[in-house]
N, C-alpha and C positions, 0 to 999 in steps of 0.2 A: 494357546497359553502365552506365547511370545507377545501377541498383540495386547492381551489383557495386562501383562506385566508392564508393557510400554505405557499404556493408559494410566495404570496405577502410579507409575513413577512420575507422571505429569502432575499429579495431585500432591505428591510428597516432596518433590524437589524444591529447594529455596530459589524460586524463579529469579528474583531481582538480584540476590547475592551472586548467583551463578552468572547472570548476564553482565553484572559489573566486573567480575573477575575476567570473563572472556573479553569484555570491552577493553580492559587494561592491556591484555595480551595483544589485542588487535591494533592498539596504538603504539606498540613497542617499536622502537627505532634501532635496536641492536641489529646490525646488518645481517649477521649469519642467521639469527633467529627469524627475523621478518622474511628473509629470502627463503628459508626452509618452509615456513608456514605458507607462503604464497605459492611456492613450487608444488608442495604436496597437495594443496587445495586445488590448484589448476589441473593437476594430474588426476586426482580423485574424481572430480566432477566434469572433466573433459571440457574445460572452459575454452571457448574459441576466442583467441586473442587477435586474430587477423582483423577483426572489426574494431579493435580498441585503438584509441588515439595514440596510446603508448603501448607498443607490443612487447617491449622488453620487461619481463617480470621483475628483474632486479632494479629497475628504474623507479619503482614505487617506494615512497618514503616509509610506509608501514602497510599492514594488511588492509586496514580500512581504506587507505588511499587506492589500493588495487581493487577492493570490493566495490567501491563507488566510482570506478573508472569511467571516463568519458568515452564516447564512441567517435569514430571518424565522421567527418562531414559527409552527409548523404547515406550513412549506414542504415538509417531508419527514415526512409521517405514517408512523408505524410500523405495519406489518401486525400486526393483533391476533388473527389466527386461532390456535387452540391449537397449540402445538408449532412455531410459525413460527421459522425461522432467517432472519435479515435480511441483506440485502446490506450489506456494511460501508461501501460508498462509491458515489458516482456514477461512471458510466463505462460500460464494455462488458465482457461476459464474454470473456476471452481463451480460457480452456478450463475445463472442469469435468468431474469424473468420479472414477474409482477410482484409488487409488495401487496400482499393480501391480508386483510383484517389486521393491518398494522404490524405484520410480521414478514421477515425476510427469510427465504428458504436457505438452509445451511447445507444439509445433506439428508439422505434418507432417514426420516423419522425425527429430524431436528429443524427447528427454525428459531429465530430470535426477534426480539422487539426492536422496531426501528426507533422508538423513543429511547430505549436504553442505549442503543448503538450511538445515538447522537448526544448522549450525555444526560438523559433523564428529563429533558425539557419537552413537554408535549407541544408547546407553541412552536418550538424549533422544528419538531418533526412533522407538524400538521401538513405543510405543503407537499410532503412526499407520500402521504397516505394514498394508497391506490395507484402509486406511481410505478416506476421500473428501477431495477437494480442490476448491476453486473459486478461480480466478484472475481478478481484476478489474483492468482497465487504466483508469487515469484519464487522460483526454486533457487538453490545455491549457485547454480552456474549462470543464472540470468544477469542481464544488465539491470542494475538496481536503482535507477533513477525513475521517478514518476512524473508524468507530463500531463498537460491539460487536454481532456477529451474535447472540449469546446473552449472558445475564448470566454473569459469571464472576469468579473471584478470581485475581489475578495471583500466580504462584508463581516465575516466572523471566523475566528479560529478557536476551537475548544480542545483543551487537553483533558483527557479522561483517564484517571488512574485505573489500574486493574492488574490482573495476573499476566503471566507471560507463557501461556501454554503454547506448544508447538502448533502450527496452523496447517500441517500437511493433511492429506486426505483421510488418513487413519484417525487423526485427532478430531477432524471435522465430523466424522461419522460416529464418534463416541463421546465427545464432551459437549453436553447441552449448552446452548447460548454462547458458544465459543467466542464469536467475534464481538459480542456485547459484554464479555467478561475480560478480555485482554486489554491492556493499556493501548490507547489510541489517540490520534490527533485528527479532529474533525475540521475540515476546511469547507466553508460555505461560500458559494459564489453566486452572483447574479449573472445570468447569461441571456442571450437572445431567445432562449427557450425556457425562461423562468429560472427558478432556483436549481442549483446543482450542488450536491455534496460529494466531496472526495474524502474518503476516510482512510487514513494510513494506520494499519493495525500492527502493533508490535507483536513479537513472538519470542519464544525461548532463545536466549543468547543474542537477541537483537540489542546491540549496544546503545543505539539511539535512533531517533527519528528527527530528520531535519527538514525545514522548509527554506525556500530561497529568500523569503522575506524576514524570517525570524531566526535563522540558523538552527542550532540544536534546541529542540523544545523540551526543556527539563526544568519545570518550576521548582523553586527551593523546597517545597513540600509536595509530596505525592497526593495532591487533592485536586478536585475539579477546578479548572481555571479557564475563564473566558476572556478572549481578546477581541475587542470590537475594532473594525476598520471603517471609520466614517470621519467626517470632517471634525467631529467633536473630540474623538479619542486619538485615532491614528489616521494618517492619510490613506484613502482607498488605494488598492494595488490592482492594476489591470494586467492580466497575462493573456497572451494570444494563444490560439489553438496550437497545440504541440509544444508549447514552451515548458521548460522544466518547472515543476511545482515543488518537488522535494525529493528526498532519497532515504533509503534504509541503510544503516550500517549493520549488516548481517541479516538481510532479507525478510520478507513477510508477505503481506496481503494488502491490496488496494481495493476499496469498494466504492462504486460510483452510484449515486442515486439521482433520479429525476422525478419531477412532478408528473401527474397523470397525463397521458396522451401527448407527450412531448417527444418521445423517442420510440423507435422500433428496432429491436436488436436484429442483427444480421441472421437470416434463417439458417445459414450454414454453421453457426456457432452453437455449441452445446457444452455440457460439463466435460472437462478434460480436453477441449479443443485448444491447441497451442495458439498463442497470439504473440505478436510483436508490437512494441510501441509504435504508434502511427498508423497501423493498419485499420481498416474499417471495422468498427465494433457495432455500429448501427447507423440509423439515419433519423434525422429530425422529421417528425410527421408534419406534412404540409397542410 
């Protein structure tokens, strides 16, 4: 009954209004209030501050400053094995595997369309049909910056409006097409292994999604918007393997897509496997 009520509330809550209000609170600079929020959160979720570049909780300007905290140099060593594909974030594997019949596996009994995930454009989705996907869920305690699984050159970014359902396991198991319904930012790169998509999926109370090249991705209107990165529109942007790509203000999910026969996921990884940014997620197929 408790689970059913939680799922029902996901449909009834005013997702964007609630997220905006939480976002305002998360940017609050009133010292006693932001210190209280940060302290309570760190205690509740047992956040390990020993790896943070700034360990002193009171040194952060506001909650979002704390939530998107940088880590110490060397805290996340990058796997250096030949052909390594890196985990883009700290968290846990939600699912990983093959894109079959144009659909990505979400949870038992649920999948979603790769075309819809990438903004409804079949041409954009075509290279990934029959390819491979990995979904990483970032929990509240995790490091919330997202990094490059492989080196790549950005060619397109797509803002896709949508709902802001929670993205935890309970919701994934009960809300159909979850990741293709939530607001998201699709980042498409050219890599040595062909096209790669990294999709940053919003969630309940996520105040914003940022990328290192565009800052906060918030178009004036909540409607589909495409940004091209080529010589004609905007200068191409190259990011090395392991470089920061973007960040979540109040956490969510990152989905990585590759074309067919380009990567092979590490056999030891499965649903619920914990991962850290920079560890081996898979290998490029030779």
